[in-house]
Each structure stands twice: as C-alpha cells, then as structure tokens.
C-alpha positions in Angstrom: 43.8 -70.0 -3.7 42.3 -67.0 -2.5 38.6 -66.9 -1.7 35.9 -64.4 -2.8 35.5 -63.8 1.3 39.3 -63.1 1.3 39.0 -60.8 -1.5 36.4 -58.8 0.0 38.4 -58.9 3.5 41.3 -57.2 1.3 38.9 -54.6 -0.6 37.8 -53.4 3.3 41.6 -52.9 4.1 42.3 -51.0 1.0 39.2 -48.8 1.4 40.5 -47.8 4.6 43.9 -47.2 4.1 43.1 -44.9 1.0 40.4 -43.2 2.7 42.5 -42.6 5.7 45.2 -41.1 3.5 43.1 -39.0 1.7 41.8 -37.7 4.8 45.3 -37.2 6.6 46.6 -35.6 3.9 43.6 -33.1 3.8 44.1 -32.8 7.6 47.8 -32.3 7.4 47.4 -29.5 5.0 44.5 -27.7 6.9 42.2 -28.1 3.9 38.8 -29.2 6.2 39.1 -32.9 5.6 35.8 -34.3 4.3 33.8 -36.5 7.2 32.9 -38.7 4.1 36.3 -39.9 3.8 36.4 -40.4 7.3 33.2 -42.8 7.5 34.3 -44.4 4.2 37.3 -45.4 5.9 35.5 -46.9 8.9 33.3 -48.5 6.5 36.2 -50.4 5.2 37.3 -51.3 8.7 33.6 -52.8 9.4 33.7 -54.9 6.3 37.3 -56.5 7.2 36.5 -56.9 10.7 33.0 -58.1 10.5 34.3 -61.0 7.5 37.4 -61.8 10.4 34.7 -62.1 12.9 32.5 -64.1 11.1 35.2 -66.8 10.2 36.5 -66.9 13.9 33.2 -67.2 15.8 30.7 -68.3 13.1 27.2 -67.3 13.1 26.0 -65.4 16.1 24.5 -67.3 18.9 21.6 -66.1 20.8 23.3 -67.5 24.2 25.5 -66.0 27.0 28.4 -68.1 26.4 28.7 -67.1 22.5 28.4 -63.1 23.6 31.1 -63.5 26.2 33.4 -65.3 23.8 32.8 -62.8 21.2 33.4 -59.8 23.7 36.9 -61.1 24.3 37.7 -61.6 20.9 39.9 -58.6 20.0 38.3 -58.3 16.4 34.8 -58.0 17.5 36.3 -55.2 20.1 38.0 -53.2 17.1 34.6 -54.0 15.1 32.6 -52.4 17.7 35.1 -49.6 18.1 35.3 -49.0 14.2 31.4 -48.8 14.5 31.3 -46.4 17.5 34.0 -44.1 15.3 31.7 -44.5 12.4 28.8 -43.1 13.9 30.6 -40.4 15.8 32.0 -37.1 15.5 35.0 -37.4 13.1 38.4 -37.6 15.2 41.4 -37.8 13.3 43.6 -39.7 15.4 41.0 -42.2 15.7 42.2 -43.2 12.3 45.6 -44.2 13.0 45.7 -47.4 14.5 43.3 -49.1 11.8 45.1 -47.6 8.9 48.5 -49.0 10.6 46.7 -52.4 10.7 45.7 -52.1 7.2 49.1 -51.2 5.9 50.6 -54.5 7.1 47.8 -56.7 6.0 47.4 -54.8 2.5 50.9 -55.2 1.8 51.0 -58.8 2.9 47.8 -59.4 0.8 49.8 -57.8 -2.4 52.6 -60.0 -1.7 51.2 -63.2 -1.2 47.7 -62.9 -3.4 48.5 -60.0 -6.2 52.0 -60.2 -7.2 52.1 -63.7 -7.7 49.3 -63.1 -10.4 51.2 -60.0 -11.7 54.9 -60.5 -11.8 56.4 -63.8 -12.9 58.2 -65.5 -10.3 62.3 -66.0 -10.0 64.1 -69.1 -10.9 64.3 -71.9 -8.4 67.0 -71.6 -5.8 67.9 -75.3 -6.4 67.1 -77.9 -9.0 63.5 -79.0 -9.5 62.7 -76.9 -6.3 60.0 -74.3 -6.0 60.2 -70.7 -8.0 61.9 -68.0 -5.7 59.3 -65.3 -5.4 59.5 -61.7 -7.4 62.2 -59.4 -5.8 59.4 -56.8 -5.1 57.8 -59.6 -3.1 60.7 -60.2 -1.3 61.0 -56.8 -0.3 57.5 -56.3 0.9 58.2 -59.5 3.1 61.2 -58.0 4.5 59.4 -54.7 5.4 56.5 -56.2 7.4 59.1 -58.3 9.0 61.2 -55.5 10.1 58.6 -53.1 11.0 55.7 -55.1 12.4 56.6 -55.3 16.0 57.9 -51.4 16.1 54.5 -50.5 14.4 52.4 -52.4 16.9 54.2 -50.7 19.6 53.7 -47.6 18.0 49.8 -48.1 17.9 50.0 -49.0 21.6 51.0 -45.2 22.3 48.8 -44.0 19.7 45.6 -45.8 21.6 46.7 -44.1 25.2 47.3 -40.6 22.9 43.6 -41.1 21.8 42.5 -41.5 25.2 43.9 -38.3 26.2 42.3 -36.6 23.1 38.9 -37.7 24.1 39.1 -37.1 27.6 40.2 -33.4 27.0 37.7 -33.0 24.0 34.9 -34.1 26.3 36.1 -31.4 29.2 36.0 -28.8 26.0 33.0 -29.7 24.6 34.7 -31.0 21.4 33.2 -34.9 21.7 30.7 -36.2 24.1 31.1 -37.4 27.4 30.2 -40.8 26.5 33.1 -41.1 24.2 35.9 -41.2 26.8 33.7 -43.5 28.9 33.7 -46.0 25.8 37.1 -45.7 24.9 38.3 -46.5 28.6 36.6 -49.8 28.5 38.1 -50.7 25.1 41.9 -49.7 26.4 41.1 -52.0 29.7 40.7 -55.1 27.5 43.8 -53.7 25.7 46.0 -53.8 28.5 44.6 -57.4 29.3 45.3 -58.6 25.9 48.3 -56.9 24.6 51.8 -56.9 25.8 52.5 -53.9 23.7 50.0 -51.7 25.6 51.5 -53.1 28.9 54.5 -51.9 28.2 53.3 -48.6 26.8 51.3 -48.1 30.2 54.7 -48.8 32.3 56.6 -46.4 30.0 54.3 -43.3 30.5 53.8 -44.2 34.1 57.1 -44.4 34.8 57.9 -41.2 33.1 55.2 -39.4 35.1 56.3 -40.9 38.3 59.8 -39.3 37.5 58.4 -36.3 37.1 55.9 -35.7 39.9 58.3 -37.1 42.3 60.9 -34.2 41.6 61.8 -32.8 44.8 60.9 -29.2 43.6 57.2 -30.1 43.1 54.5 -29.6 45.7 53.7 -32.9 47.5 50.2 -32.7 46.7 51.2 -33.2 43.0 52.9 -36.5 44.0 50.4 -37.3 46.0 46.9 -36.8 43.7 49.1 -38.8 41.1 49.4 -41.7 43.6 45.6 -41.5 44.3 45.0 -41.5 40.5 46.8 -44.6 39.8 45.4 -46.4 43.0 41.9 -45.4 41.8 42.7 -46.7 38.2 44.3 -50.1 39.1 41.1 -50.6 41.3 39.2 -50.1 38.3 41.0 -52.2 35.9 41.1 -54.8 38.4 42.1 -58.5 37.4 38.7 -60.0 36.3 39.1 -60.1 32.6 40.4 -63.0 30.6 43.9 -62.7 29.0 44.8 -63.8 25.4 48.0 -64.0 23.7 49.8 -61.0 22.8 49.4 -59.7 19.0 46.2 -61.2 18.3 44.3 -61.4 14.9 43.4 -57.8 14.3 41.4 -58.2 11.2 43.7 -60.7 9.8 
C-alpha cells in the first residue's frame, strides 16, 4: 500500500518530468524557454530527493559521522546539485539526467501503483494463482527493463558533456567560474560510485588518445594531453569511498 510520502515522491518526479518536457520543447523550438519551468522542474527534483534522503539517512544529526555518511550518499549528491542548479542561471542540458531518472521512476510508479487502481488485472495464469498484470503494465515493465541500463549509460555521457558545457560557459562568461568547480567535485564522486561513469570516461579518454597520438599531429598535443591526464588523475585521487554501481538515484 503506497504511503502519502510515496505519493509525494512520485509527485516530485511528475513535476520534474512534465516541467522539463515543457522547457525542452520551448528550447528546441527556439521560443525563449521560461526560467520558471526550469526552476519548477528542479523544485520537483528537490521534493523527490529530499524524501529519499530522509528515508535513507533519517533525521539529520549534528555530528561529523552523519555528515560524512550523507555526503557519500548519491541521492544527497544529486539533491545538493539540484539545489545548485535551481539557484543558478538556467543551463538546459543540466535537466537531462534528472529528467531521464524521473521518466523511469514515473513509469515504475504508474505500473506498480496507479495502473492497478485504474485498470483491471488479467485472469490468473494458473488456477487459484494471482491475477496477471494488465497488458499495459507488462509493456511498461518491458520498456523499463530493456532501456534502463542504456539510459544510465547515456546519463553518464551527458554528465560529462555538462562538464564541458559549464567549463566553456565559464570561459565565455555564460555561467559563473564557480559552476565548473562545483560540478567537477560532483563528477569526481560519480567516478568512484558509478561504473557507468567510469566506462564513459574510459571511452572518451581512449578516443582522445587515438586523436592526439596520430603521427600527423604535432608532438606537443600528445604531451599536453598526457600532462592533463596526469594532473586530473592526481586530483581525482583514490581516497573517496566507493559504493555499488547504480545506486538509488531518488528511488
């Protein structure tokens, strides 16, 4: 039986999903998307992630141990990032990861909670067995099962693309210089916690290696790239605690 808290969690995801869709439509059609939809979308994210963080961590405790535990929780990280985006100048691509997460959560909530109340279940597969799900619920389940991992891979590449966007945006004065700093620390933690992110980084790094090491390129390009990777690896370090891949993400 779904609780009020669970419904509020779902409402947050639906707000995020629908507001993101409205914002993206205006953005793609060059109609000057309203920042109101952008902020409303992230408000939905804050609602959902706050509920999940409270469920997983309980009431905030005024001690260092609780703070460290919270900062290593990926839902807390996405909550903090959502608050940062909500409080910043709109960057459309920043909505994509949250919208993708919400799509899958909204579909799952619809299948497990809404459809059983709205559509009749099918006949039992065996005599005396449980009723079978409605065909629509089966299709939703198949879609989620088939597309979840590819979608999470896509999110990892999008998150790296966001890093490039905010870095270039800072150089062009389109966003603050503080934005890439904040987002770099977020990606640092994602690298340790997400196998999808590590795979995305490895793929992009290998492709850049293939480009800079072409015999036709000046040697200085390969040298600069090698130094950049060296300093990045030193900055990333190995001190952050790892967690199982594919964590809660506002589940």
